Each structure stands twice: as structure tokens, then as C-alpha cells.
All heavy atoms as an XYZ file, in Angstrom:
760
protein
N      10.171      0.523     -2.749
C      10.822      1.782     -3.051
C      12.338      1.543     -3.040
O      12.847      0.830     -2.193
C      10.433      2.819     -1.991
C      11.140      4.134     -2.131
S      10.689      5.355     -0.877
C       9.027      5.726     -1.364
N      13.029      2.159     -3.972
C      14.475      2.032     -4.014
C      15.136      3.005     -3.039
O      14.563      4.047     -2.703
C      14.992      2.294     -5.429
C      14.604      1.212     -6.409
C      15.194      1.434     -7.786
O      15.649      2.563     -8.105
O      15.197      0.463     -8.559
N      16.337      2.647     -2.598
C      17.072      3.512     -1.680
C      17.218      4.928     -2.217
O      17.098      5.886     -1.468
C      18.456      2.935     -1.397
C      18.540      1.815     -0.375
C      19.944      1.232     -0.354
C      18.144      2.300      1.005
N      17.453      5.067     -3.524
C      17.645      6.415     -4.075
C      16.394      7.266     -3.921
O      16.482      8.472     -3.720
C      18.111      6.364     -5.527
C      17.127      5.787     -6.493
C      17.726      5.729     -7.885
C      16.847      4.902     -8.796
N      17.538      4.584    -10.034
N      15.210      6.661     -3.983
C      13.967      7.402     -3.767
C      13.779      7.712     -2.288
O      13.370      8.814     -1.916
C      12.782      6.585     -4.254
C      12.759      6.313     -5.736
C      11.665      5.330     -6.082
O      10.491      5.755     -6.080
O      11.984      4.157     -6.335
N      14.069      6.722     -1.454
C      13.900      6.872     -0.017
C      14.789      7.984      0.543
O      14.379      8.755      1.396
C      14.205      5.536      0.678
C      13.957      5.446      2.169
C      12.488      5.685      2.492
C      14.398      4.083      2.686
N      16.005      8.084      0.018
C      16.972      9.053      0.536
C      17.059     10.338     -0.278
O      17.908     11.180      0.001
C      18.357      8.400      0.642
C      18.521      7.568      1.876
C      18.121      6.245      1.881
C      19.051      8.109      3.037
C      18.254      5.465      3.014
C      19.194      7.340      4.174
C      18.790      6.015      4.162
N      16.180     10.517     -1.260
C      16.191     11.747     -2.059
C      15.989     12.961     -1.148
O      15.031     13.019     -0.382
C      15.097     11.695     -3.127
N      16.910     13.896     -1.204
C      16.811     15.106     -0.395
C      17.243     14.949      1.047
O      17.183     15.903      1.816
N      17.691     13.763      1.418
C      18.159     13.501      2.784
C      19.683     13.437      2.757
O      20.264     12.718      1.944
C      17.586     12.160      3.325
C      18.171     11.843      4.684
C      16.071     12.222      3.375
N      20.316     14.197      3.619
C      21.781     14.210      3.683
C      22.289     12.832      4.102
O      21.977     12.355      5.192
C      22.245     15.271      4.683
C      23.734     15.489      4.711
C      24.250     16.184      3.466
O      23.518     17.006      2.887
O      25.391     15.901      3.073
N      23.056     12.196      3.212
C      23.593     10.864      3.479
C      24.808     10.612      2.604
O      25.112     11.392      1.705
C      22.537      9.794      3.196
C      22.274      9.596      1.742
N      21.506     10.478      1.005
C      22.704      8.654      0.868
C      21.455     10.076     -0.245
N      22.190      8.978     -0.368
N      25.473      9.518      2.861
C      26.607      9.085      2.050
C      26.472      7.589      1.808
O      26.236      6.833      2.758
C      27.910      9.391      2.784
C      29.138      9.197      1.933
C      30.370      9.731      2.653
N      31.350      8.667      2.610
C      32.163      8.340      3.574
N      32.140      8.994      4.709
N      33.018      7.372      3.441
N      26.589      7.162      0.571
C      26.577      5.735      0.241
C      27.992      5.219      0.412
O      28.914      5.679     -0.256
C      26.092      5.506     -1.194
C      26.073      4.058     -1.667
C      25.037      3.238     -0.885
C      25.796      3.989     -3.158
N      28.174      4.275      1.331
C      29.498      3.725      1.601
C      29.816      2.561      0.681
O      30.947      2.383      0.256
C      29.605      3.281      3.058
C      29.368      4.367      4.092
C      29.388      3.784      5.491
C      30.412      5.464      3.948
N      28.793      1.749      0.428
C      28.954      0.640     -0.511
C      27.579      0.105     -0.876
O      26.593      0.382     -0.212
C      29.841     -0.447      0.056
C      29.259     -1.185      1.220
C      30.168     -2.345      1.562
N      29.572     -3.144      2.585
C      30.217     -3.640      3.606
N      31.499     -3.427      3.726
N      29.600     -4.364      4.501
N      27.546     -0.666     -1.942
C      26.274     -1.202     -2.409
C      25.665     -0.308     -3.468
O      26.335      0.567     -4.019
N      24.400     -0.534     -3.734
C      23.704      0.150     -4.816
C      22.499      0.937     -4.308
O      21.760      0.445     -3.454
C      23.212     -0.875     -5.843
C      24.316     -1.732     -6.430
C      25.281     -0.916     -7.262
O      24.869     -0.017     -8.001
N      26.564     -1.204     -7.154
N      22.289      2.108     -4.857
C      21.124      2.908     -4.498
C      19.846      2.405     -5.161
O      18.761      2.847     -4.829
C      21.338      4.379     -4.849
C      22.250      5.143     -3.902
C      22.494      6.556     -4.418
C      21.672      5.188     -2.502
N      19.979      1.459     -6.088
C      18.773      0.886     -6.701
C      18.290     -0.345     -5.937
O      17.436     -1.073     -6.413
C      19.006      0.570     -8.178
C      20.076     -0.484     -8.391
O      20.778     -0.873     -7.475
N      20.204     -0.931     -9.616
N      18.784     -0.559     -4.729
C      18.342     -1.647     -3.865
C      16.898     -1.396     -3.439
O      16.562     -0.305     -2.966
C      19.244     -1.738     -2.614
O      20.583     -1.967     -3.040
C      18.797     -2.847     -1.689
N      16.044     -2.393     -3.632
C      14.640     -2.271     -3.220
C      14.511     -2.399     -1.713
O      15.086     -3.309     -1.104
C      13.782     -3.344     -3.892
C      13.440     -2.995     -5.326
O      13.184     -1.801     -5.590
O      13.424     -3.900     -6.166
N      13.738     -1.503     -1.126
C      13.474     -1.508      0.310
C      11.967     -1.679      0.506
O      11.175     -0.946     -0.073
C      13.949     -0.196      0.972
C      15.459     -0.015      0.790
C      13.565     -0.148      2.449
C      16.312     -1.103      1.400
N      11.589     -2.658      1.322
C      10.165     -2.916      1.558
C       9.724     -2.542      2.970
O       8.532     -2.590      3.268
C       9.850     -4.401      1.305
O      10.694     -5.212      2.133
C      10.086     -4.763     -0.155
N      10.677     -2.176      3.817
C      10.333     -1.786      5.179
C      11.528     -1.159      5.870
O      12.648     -1.186      5.353
N      11.290     -0.586      7.033
C      12.345      0.033      7.837
C      12.219     -0.507      9.252
O      11.113     -0.584      9.792
C      12.213      1.569      7.841
C      12.364      2.121      6.428
C      13.236      2.205      8.773
C      12.112      3.611      6.302
N      13.356     -0.867      9.851
C      13.309     -1.343     11.232
C      14.487     -0.786     12.027
O      15.513     -0.421     11.457
C      13.286     -2.866     11.286
S      14.812     -3.660     10.783
N      14.304     -0.709     13.329
C      15.367     -0.298     14.246
C      15.684     -1.399     15.244
O      16.637     -1.283     16.007
C      15.014      1.014     15.001
C      14.909      2.180     14.034
C      13.745      0.858     15.796
N      14.898     -2.458     15.231
C      15.091     -3.599     16.128
C      15.520     -4.790     15.281
O      14.730     -5.302     14.478
C      13.784     -3.900     16.861
C      13.915     -4.991     17.911
O      14.850     -5.820     17.814
O      13.066     -5.043     18.819
N      16.749     -5.232     15.445
C      17.282     -6.314     14.620
C      16.468     -7.597     14.745
O      16.406     -8.388     13.808
C      18.740     -6.599     14.983
O      18.849     -7.055     16.319
N      15.812     -7.782     15.868
C      14.997     -8.995     16.072
C      13.751     -8.996     15.206
O      13.146    -10.032     14.969
C      14.607     -9.125     17.547
C      15.807     -9.284     18.471
C      15.420     -9.115     19.900
N      14.959     -7.720     20.101
C      14.631     -7.216     21.275
N      14.675     -7.968     22.359
N      14.242     -5.972     21.374
N      13.364     -7.834     14.711
C      12.171     -7.714     13.867
C      12.501     -7.498     12.389
O      11.599     -7.295     11.584
C      11.299     -6.572     14.367
C      10.769     -6.835     15.761
C       9.940     -5.666     16.240
N       9.600     -5.842     17.630
C       8.381     -6.115     18.052
N       7.396     -6.229     17.198
N       8.146     -6.261     19.330
N      13.780     -7.537     12.058
C      14.199     -7.327     10.665
C      13.686     -8.464      9.789
O      13.599     -9.611     10.223
C      15.719     -7.248     10.583
N      13.334     -8.099      8.571
C      12.882     -9.104      7.608
C      13.432     -8.767      6.231
O      13.995     -7.694      6.019
C      11.367     -9.223      7.619
C      10.605     -7.953      7.389
C       9.124     -8.166      7.645
C       8.321     -6.913      7.460
N       8.654     -5.805      8.291
N      13.253     -9.677      5.309
C      13.786     -9.512      3.959
C      13.346     -8.186      3.359
O      12.168     -7.825      3.431
C      13.335    -10.673      3.083
N      14.289     -7.450      2.811
C      13.999     -6.189      2.144
C      14.033     -4.958      3.033
O      13.859     -3.851      2.550
N      14.272     -5.133      4.321
C      14.277     -3.997      5.243
C      15.545     -3.158      5.154
O      16.629     -3.653      4.828
C      14.162     -4.474      6.694
C      12.741     -4.756      7.122
O      11.812     -4.519      6.323
O      12.559     -5.218      8.262
N      15.388     -1.878      5.494
C      16.494     -0.995      5.803
C      16.602     -1.010      7.315
O      15.639     -0.674      8.014
C      16.219      0.436      5.318
C      17.129      1.526      5.888
C      18.567      1.343      5.406
C      16.598      2.908      5.521
N      17.737     -1.412      7.844
C      17.965     -1.375      9.284
C      18.631     -0.057      9.618
O      19.689      0.277      9.077
C      18.850     -2.537      9.737
C      19.191     -2.485     11.205
C      18.232     -2.792     12.154
C      20.453     -2.116     11.624
C      18.537     -2.732     13.512
C      20.769     -2.054     12.970
C      19.806     -2.369     13.919
N      18.001      0.723     10.494
C      18.543      2.012     10.921
C      19.132      1.833     12.314
O      18.419      1.525     13.267
C      17.452      3.107     10.929
C      18.041      4.430     11.391
C      16.825      3.241      9.546
N      20.432      1.998     12.401
C      21.130      1.835     13.678
C      21.027      3.132     14.476
O      21.521      4.168     14.045
C      22.587      1.478     13.440
N      20.341      3.061     15.602
C      20.236      4.218     16.490
C      20.846      3.849     17.835
O      20.832      2.690     18.241
C      18.777      4.696     16.674
C      18.207      5.248     15.388
C      17.900      3.597     17.210
N      21.375      4.844     18.501
C      21.957      4.636     19.814
C      20.924      4.995     20.864
O      20.378      6.092     20.846
C      23.220      5.496     19.985
O      24.128      5.164     18.941
C      23.871      5.257     21.328
N      20.648      4.046     21.740
C      19.664      4.260     22.794
C      20.318      4.370     24.151
O      21.540      4.351     24.273
N      19.492      4.448     25.183
C      20.000      4.577     26.545
C      20.671      3.293     27.023
O      21.626      3.335     27.800
C      18.855      4.938     27.481
N      20.184      2.149     26.540
C      20.716      0.872     27.012
C      21.491      0.093     25.960
O      22.282     -0.770     26.298
C      19.581     -0.007     27.526
C      18.890      0.557     28.744
C      17.830     -0.378     29.247
C      17.151      0.204     30.470
N      16.142     -0.699     31.005
N      21.232      0.357     24.700
C      21.885     -0.413     23.638
C      22.215      0.481     22.444
O      21.579      1.512     22.232
C      20.981     -1.557     23.194
N      23.199      0.041     21.678
C      23.604      0.750     20.468
C      23.244     -0.121     19.274
O      23.762     -1.229     19.117
C      25.106      1.011     20.511
C      25.607      1.844     19.345
O      24.863      2.007     18.350
O      26.748      2.322     19.420
N      22.342      0.368     18.431
C      21.887     -0.391     17.279
C      23.008     -0.801     16.344
O      22.883     -1.798     15.619
N      24.111     -0.084     16.357
C      25.243     -0.446     15.508
C      25.765     -1.842     15.844
O      26.277     -2.545     14.981
C      26.359      0.594     15.627
C      25.954      1.935     15.112
N      25.228      2.815     15.886
C      26.139      2.535     13.915
C      25.002      3.909     15.176
N      25.546      3.766     13.969
N      25.612     -2.241     17.097
C      26.076     -3.564     17.523
C      25.199     -4.682     16.969
O      25.580     -5.851     17.051
C      26.084     -3.653     19.054
C      27.064     -2.678     19.689
O      28.057     -2.290     19.017
O      26.844     -2.294     20.851
N      24.047     -4.341     16.419
C      23.091     -5.352     15.957
C      22.869     -5.327     14.445
O      21.990     -6.016     13.940
C      21.759     -5.164     16.685
C      21.921     -5.311     18.177
C      22.083     -4.176     18.984
C      21.949     -6.557     18.775
C      22.266     -4.310     20.349
C      22.137     -6.692     20.140
C      22.294     -5.558     20.924
O      22.481     -5.690     22.272
N      23.663     -4.550     13.731
C      23.498     -4.445     12.281
C      23.668     -5.800     11.600
O      22.875     -6.165     10.732
C      24.475     -3.426     11.707
N      24.675     -6.553     11.984
C      24.911     -7.866     11.367
C      23.756     -8.816     11.652
O      23.360     -9.609     10.785
C      26.230     -8.455     11.847
N      23.178     -8.740     12.840
C      22.028     -9.596     13.176
C      20.828     -9.229     12.315
O      20.085    -10.116     11.874
C      21.686     -9.458     14.658
N      20.626     -7.955     12.059
C      19.509     -7.521     11.203
C      19.703     -8.042      9.780
O      18.751     -8.514      9.155
C      19.399     -5.997     11.200
N      20.919     -7.980      9.295
C      21.212     -8.478      7.947
C      21.019     -9.997      7.898
O      20.471    -10.530      6.931
C      22.638     -8.071      7.514
C      23.061     -8.799      6.252
C      22.701     -6.555      7.317
N      21.414    -10.685      8.944
C      21.227    -12.137      8.996
C      19.744    -12.500      8.927
O      19.385    -13.577      8.434
C      21.851    -12.703     10.266
N      18.888    -11.610      9.391
C      17.438    -11.845      9.350
C      16.816    -11.348      8.044
O      15.617    -11.441      7.862
C      16.774    -11.189     10.537
C      17.037    -11.935     11.833
C      16.232    -11.321     12.972
N      16.202    -12.178     14.122
C      17.152    -12.246     15.052
N      18.237    -11.499     14.921
N      17.027    -13.050     16.088
N      17.621    -10.770      7.161
C      17.102    -10.396      5.850
C      17.239     -8.952      5.438
O      16.958     -8.609      4.288
N      17.624     -8.060      6.340
C      17.777     -6.652      5.964
C      18.757     -6.539      4.794
O      19.798     -7.199      4.792
C      18.259     -5.822      7.147
N      18.415     -5.733      3.808
C      19.252     -5.609      2.616
C      20.070     -4.323      2.597
O      20.912     -4.147      1.734
C      18.398     -5.676      1.338
O      17.392     -4.671      1.408
C      17.740     -7.033      1.193
N      19.799     -3.444      3.553
C      20.543     -2.191      3.641
C      20.623     -1.765      5.105
O      19.760     -2.112      5.912
C      19.869     -1.108      2.814
N      21.665     -1.004      5.415
C      21.901     -0.550      6.783
C      22.280      0.924      6.748
O      23.094      1.346      5.920
C      23.043     -1.368      7.444
C      23.381     -0.835      8.814
C      22.670     -2.844      7.521
N      21.678      1.690      7.640
C      22.025      3.100      7.812
C      22.727      3.239      9.152
O      22.186      2.852     10.184
C      20.769      3.984      7.782
C      20.992      5.466      8.076
C      21.876      6.126      7.026
C      19.655      6.195      8.192
N      23.950      3.778      9.113
C      24.731      3.956     10.334
C      25.117      5.422     10.483
O      25.017      6.204      9.546
C      26.002      3.067     10.316
C      26.918      3.436      9.148
C      25.612      1.596     10.267
C      28.227      2.678      9.117
N      25.558      5.776     11.690
C      26.033      7.137     11.939
C      27.362      7.357     11.226
O      28.197      6.453     11.138
C      26.243      7.375     13.438
C      25.006      7.776     14.170
C      25.314      8.287     15.586
N      26.624      7.957     16.085
C      26.864      7.082     17.066
N      25.880      6.451     17.662
N      28.096      6.853     17.458
N      27.575      8.552     10.748
C      28.792      8.892     10.012
C      30.064      8.609     10.806
O      31.079      8.213     10.241
C      28.778     10.363      9.599
O      27.725     10.589      8.688
N      30.014      8.804     12.121
C      31.217      8.565     12.918
C      31.539      7.075     13.066
O      32.582      6.711     13.586
C      31.120      9.237     14.286
C      29.997      8.703     15.153
O      29.112      7.996     14.635
O      29.991      9.008     16.360
N      30.663      6.203     12.593
C      30.896      4.753     12.602
C      31.108      4.232     11.184
O      31.059      3.035     10.943
C      29.695      4.037     13.223
C      29.366      4.421     14.648
C      30.375      3.925     15.660
N      30.550      2.498     15.660
C      29.899      1.640     16.461
N      29.004      2.081     17.301
N      30.153      0.362     16.394
N      31.362      5.123     10.232
C      31.350      4.779      8.813
C      32.721      4.522      8.212
O      33.013      4.949      7.116
C      30.637      5.883      8.037
N      33.565      3.819      8.922
C      34.856      3.453      8.357
C      34.879      1.959      8.089
O      34.233      1.180      8.785
C      36.011      3.804      9.311
O      35.894      3.025     10.494
C      36.003      5.288      9.664
N      35.602      1.556      7.084
C      35.691      0.134      6.740
C      36.307     -0.678      7.870
O      36.077     -1.877      7.975
C      36.487     -0.058      5.446
C      35.724      0.359      4.213
C      34.455     -0.451      3.974
O      34.445     -1.668      4.201
O      33.455      0.151      3.557
N      37.112     -0.042      8.707
C      37.748     -0.783      9.796
C      36.847     -0.883     11.019
O      37.102     -1.686     11.904
C      39.080     -0.125     10.198
O      38.843      1.241     10.544
C      40.082     -0.209      9.060
N      35.803     -0.068     11.073
C      34.856     -0.163     12.178
C      34.125     -1.492     12.068
O      33.795     -1.953     10.984
C      33.860      0.993     12.108
C      33.002      1.073     13.362
O      32.086      0.236     13.485
O      33.253      1.938     14.193
N      33.869     -2.110     13.184
C      33.229     -3.426     13.198
C      31.874     -3.427     12.511
O      31.459     -4.442     11.955
C      33.092     -3.923     14.634
N      31.161     -2.317     12.516
C      29.845     -2.268     11.872
C      29.977     -2.634     10.401
O      29.286     -3.513      9.891
C      29.186     -0.878     12.015
C      27.871     -0.834     11.252
C      28.966     -0.525     13.468
N      30.863     -1.955      9.694
C      31.050     -2.230      8.269
C      31.744     -3.561      8.036
O      31.386     -4.308      7.133
C      31.847     -1.109      7.609
S      30.927      0.429      7.459
N      32.745     -3.862      8.831
C      33.535     -5.075      8.635
C      32.703     -6.342      8.799
O      32.974     -7.350      8.157
C      34.715     -5.085      9.598
N      31.678     -6.302      9.635
C      30.866     -7.488      9.916
C      29.739     -7.714      8.913
O      29.036     -8.713      8.996
C      30.259     -7.406     11.318
C      31.303     -7.598     12.412
O      32.430     -8.029     12.096
O      30.994     -7.297     13.577
N      29.557     -6.808      7.964
C      28.447     -6.933      7.023
C      28.904     -7.535      5.697
O      29.994     -7.229      5.223
C      27.827     -5.561      6.773
C      27.237     -4.875      8.002
C      26.718     -3.495      7.625
C      26.143     -5.711      8.622
N      28.062     -8.375      5.100
C      28.410     -8.935      3.785
C      28.598     -7.831      2.752
O      27.982     -6.768      2.838
C      27.193     -9.800      3.435
C      26.499    -10.057      4.730
C      26.785     -8.864      5.596
N      29.428     -8.099      1.761
C      29.767     -7.101      0.752
C      28.574     -6.671     -0.095
O      28.566     -5.578     -0.633
C      30.874     -7.635     -0.147
N      27.550     -7.513     -0.212
C      26.402     -7.173     -1.063
C      25.348     -6.327     -0.358
O      24.357     -5.934     -0.968
C      25.760     -8.435     -1.631
C      25.198     -9.352     -0.557
O      25.677     -9.306      0.596
O      24.285    -10.132     -0.877
N      25.553     -6.020      0.903
C      24.600     -5.204      1.663
C      24.914     -3.728      1.436
O      26.061     -3.299      1.554
C      24.673     -5.531      3.171
C      23.845     -4.560      3.996
C      24.219     -6.958      3.414
N      23.885     -2.950      1.081
C      24.065     -1.511      0.915
C      24.255     -0.879      2.290
O      23.497     -1.168      3.224
C      22.853     -0.905      0.211
N      25.283     -0.053      2.418
C      25.569      0.624      3.680
C      25.608      2.119      3.408
O      26.339      2.581      2.540
C      26.901      0.158      4.299
C      27.165      0.886      5.613
C      26.913     -1.356      4.516
N      24.790      2.844      4.154
C      24.733      4.295      4.044
C      25.059      4.898      5.397
O      24.896      4.241      6.427
C      23.336      4.750      3.625
C      22.825      4.218      2.297
C      21.970      2.996      2.531
C      22.047      5.263      1.568
N      25.483      6.152      5.393
C      25.740      6.830      6.661
C      25.081      8.205      6.656
O      24.842      8.795      5.607
C      27.249      6.970      6.910
O      27.825      7.880      6.004
N      24.796      8.673      7.847
C      24.226     10.004      8.064
C      24.748     10.513      9.403
O      25.106      9.715     10.275
C      22.701      9.951      8.068
N      24.776     11.814      9.551
C      25.290     12.383     10.794
C      24.482     11.949     12.004
O      25.042     11.645     13.051
C      25.334     13.910     10.715
C      26.421     14.403      9.781
O      27.373     13.644      9.499
O      26.317     15.558      9.333
N      23.171     11.914     11.881
C      22.309     11.556     13.013
C      21.185     10.653     12.504
O      20.197     11.139     11.948
C      21.741     12.810     13.660
C      20.979     12.531     14.944
O      20.626     11.365     15.210
O      20.744     13.495     15.696
N      21.331      9.357     12.693
C      20.339      8.407     12.178
C      18.983      8.583     12.851
O      17.952      8.430     12.207
C      20.823      6.956     12.357
O      21.106      6.706     13.742
C      22.068      6.696     11.530
N      18.983      8.921     14.103
C      17.717      9.119     14.815
C      16.953     10.311     14.243
O      15.742     10.282     14.095
C      17.966      9.334     16.308
C      16.709      9.498     17.135
C      17.025      9.758     18.591
N      17.844      8.748     19.207
C      17.394      7.584     19.691
N      16.126      7.300     19.598
N      18.206      6.733     20.253
N      17.683     11.351     13.893
C      17.059     12.573     13.380
C      16.334     12.340     12.057
O      15.262     12.890     11.832
C      18.126     13.650     13.210
C      17.593     14.978     12.743
C      18.699     16.001     12.617
O      19.352     16.283     13.621
O      18.897     16.499     11.494
N      16.897     11.540     11.172
C      16.270     11.347      9.864
C      15.337     10.140      9.810
O      14.636      9.952      8.824
C      17.314     11.245      8.736
C      18.165     10.005      8.872
C      18.146     12.490      8.664
C      19.049      9.767      7.666
N      15.291      9.355     10.871
C      14.460      8.152     10.886
C      12.998      8.472     10.592
O      12.370      7.824      9.752
C      14.590      7.423     12.228
C      13.734      6.189     12.414
C      14.065      5.124     11.362
C      13.928      5.630     13.819
N      12.432      9.465     11.242
C      11.010      9.779     11.042
C      10.735     10.212      9.602
O       9.697      9.871      9.027
C      10.520     10.831     12.025
O      11.203     12.040     11.841
N      11.668     10.943      9.009
C      11.493     11.370      7.624
C      11.479     10.155      6.687
O      10.648     10.058      5.784
C      12.607     12.320      7.214
C      12.428     12.889      5.834
C      13.449     13.964      5.500
O      14.160     14.435      6.379
O      13.498     14.308      4.313
N      12.375      9.199      6.933
C      12.414      7.992      6.115
C      11.147      7.171      6.282
O      10.580      6.685      5.294
C      13.640      7.146      6.465
C      15.002      7.766      6.210
C      16.102      6.838      6.705
C      15.180      8.106      4.747
N      10.676      7.026      7.493
C       9.472      6.239      7.756
C       8.251      6.873      7.091
O       7.394      6.176      6.546
C       9.235      6.073      9.286
C       7.892      5.471      9.571
C      10.345      5.213      9.883
N       8.158      8.200      7.094
C       7.043      8.879      6.451
C       6.990      8.666      4.950
O       5.929      8.744      4.352
C       7.080     10.375      6.762
C       6.604     10.684      8.147
O       5.800      9.969      8.703
N       7.143     11.747      8.722
N       8.126      8.402      4.354
C       8.157      8.176      2.916
C       7.636      6.807      2.591
O       7.164      6.499      1.560
C       9.577      8.341      2.388
C      10.018      9.764      2.485
C      11.411      9.936      2.010
N      11.712     11.361      2.145
C      12.684     11.944      1.493
N      13.413     11.281      0.675
N      12.891     13.216      1.656
């Protein structure tokens, strides 16, 4: 499924990359990321997924969803990612995660 289909009707912003990027899976754990995945950065009680976005991409993730408040080019999340990786933002990544997974 392409990102544009996955995010249809979901409030988001494309920061860079292409919405025609093929997505074959969704993950929140960078250690389990694989080729074609969308990595969704969520903030947990012990760790912040934003700190692991680059690790997920290194394992093959082709797109990353981050929180809008972390969506600046100077923020380390964006700065650490290769230019060819699609980066999207949303106000609350945890809130829309279940909707994306259901699709």
C-alpha cells in the first residue's frame, strides 16, 4: 500500500519524500523494522521512539511518522534521516497508530 492510501483521511503533514512510497508493514520498535516498513515514533514511559528513527531506517524502514512538535529540519529526528526517506508528521502518533494498522 502506498503512503497516500495509508494516510487518506488521516490528519498529517508530509515533510519530505513521496506519498507514492510503498509500505509493506508498520512498526514501533526499531529493532523489528524491516524493508518497506513505516516506523511510527511514539513516546513511551521509558523511551522515546523519536530517538530510534534512524535505527529503524538503517534496518530498512522507508518512511517515518513523527510528532508534529518534532517536525523541524533542525530537530535531530529529521536531521539524522537520509534524504530519500519519507517523513510525515502528526499531532499525536500514538492516537493514529491503531487506525493506520487497521488499514
